[in-house]
C-alpha positions as CSV (number, residue, x, y, z in Angstrom):
1,M,-4.8,17.0,-15.5
2,M,-3.7,13.4,-16.1
3,A,-5.9,10.8,-17.7
4,D,-7.1,7.9,-15.5
5,S,-4.9,5.4,-17.3
6,E,-1.8,7.6,-16.8
7,E,-2.6,8.0,-13.1
8,K,-3.1,4.3,-12.7
9,G,0.2,3.7,-14.5
10,I,2.0,5.9,-12.1
11,V,0.4,4.2,-9.1
12,E,1.3,0.8,-10.5
13,G,4.9,1.9,-11.0
14,V,5.2,3.2,-7.5
15,F,3.7,0.1,-6.1
16,A,6.0,-2.2,-8.2
17,Q,9.0,-0.2,-7.0
18,H,8.1,-0.5,-3.4
19,R,6.3,-3.9,-3.2
20,G,9.2,-5.8,-1.7
21,A,9.8,-3.1,0.9
22,L,6.1,-3.0,1.8
23,Q,6.1,-6.8,2.2
24,A,9.2,-6.5,4.4
25,F,7.4,-3.7,6.4
26,F,4.6,-6.2,7.1
27,Y,7.0,-9.2,7.7
28,R,8.6,-7.3,10.5
29,R,5.3,-6.4,12.2
30,I,3.0,-9.4,11.9
31,R,3.1,-12.9,13.3
32,T,1.7,-14.7,10.3
33,K,4.4,-14.0,7.7
34,S,2.3,-15.6,4.9
35,E,-0.1,-12.6,5.2
36,A,2.5,-10.0,4.3
37,P,2.0,-10.3,0.5
38,D,-1.8,-10.0,1.0
39,L,-1.5,-6.9,3.1
40,A,0.9,-5.4,0.6
41,R,-1.7,-6.1,-2.2
42,E,-4.4,-4.5,0.0
43,V,-2.3,-1.3,0.1
44,Y,-2.2,-1.3,-3.7
45,V,-6.0,-1.8,-3.9
46,R,-6.5,1.1,-1.5
47,V,-4.3,3.3,-3.6
48,L,-6.2,2.4,-6.7
49,R,-9.4,3.5,-4.9
50,V,-8.1,7.1,-4.4
51,S,-10.1,9.2,-6.8
52,V,-7.5,12.0,-7.2
53,T,-4.1,10.4,-7.3
54,E,-2.4,13.6,-8.5
55,A,-3.2,15.1,-5.1
56,I,-0.7,12.6,-3.6
57,R,2.4,14.7,-3.3
58,N,4.7,12.0,-1.9
59,P,3.6,8.5,-3.2
60,E,6.2,6.6,-1.1
61,L,5.1,8.4,2.1
62,Y,1.5,7.8,1.2
63,L,2.2,4.0,0.7
64,Y,3.8,3.7,4.1
65,T,1.0,5.8,5.7
66,L,-1.5,3.4,4.2
67,S,0.6,0.4,5.3
68,S,0.8,1.6,8.8
69,D,-2.9,2.2,9.0
70,L,-3.6,-1.2,7.5
71,F,-1.2,-2.8,10.0
72,K,-3.1,-1.1,12.9
73,E,-6.4,-2.4,11.5
74,H,-5.0,-5.9,11.1
75,A,-3.7,-5.9,14.7
76,V,-7.0,-4.6,16.1
77,L,-8.9,-7.3,14.2
78,G,-6.7,-9.9,15.8
79,G,-4.6,-10.7,12.7
80,G,-1.2,-9.8,14.0
């Protein structure tokens, strides 16, 4: 079992590695391009809220699943 700080370090590393790609994911899908960095940060916040990060078997897939869900929420709320 990993310590919380070690789990958060892994999450931060995965996010740092994929931040640019996540922003590009949002840039391609939303009208207000300036919101893309904020949406990418929201994905990071949501990952940090996961209580058992070691249960995430594929961190990259998980990031994009969260991103897709967040995009859908954003679109429904009239943001994009």
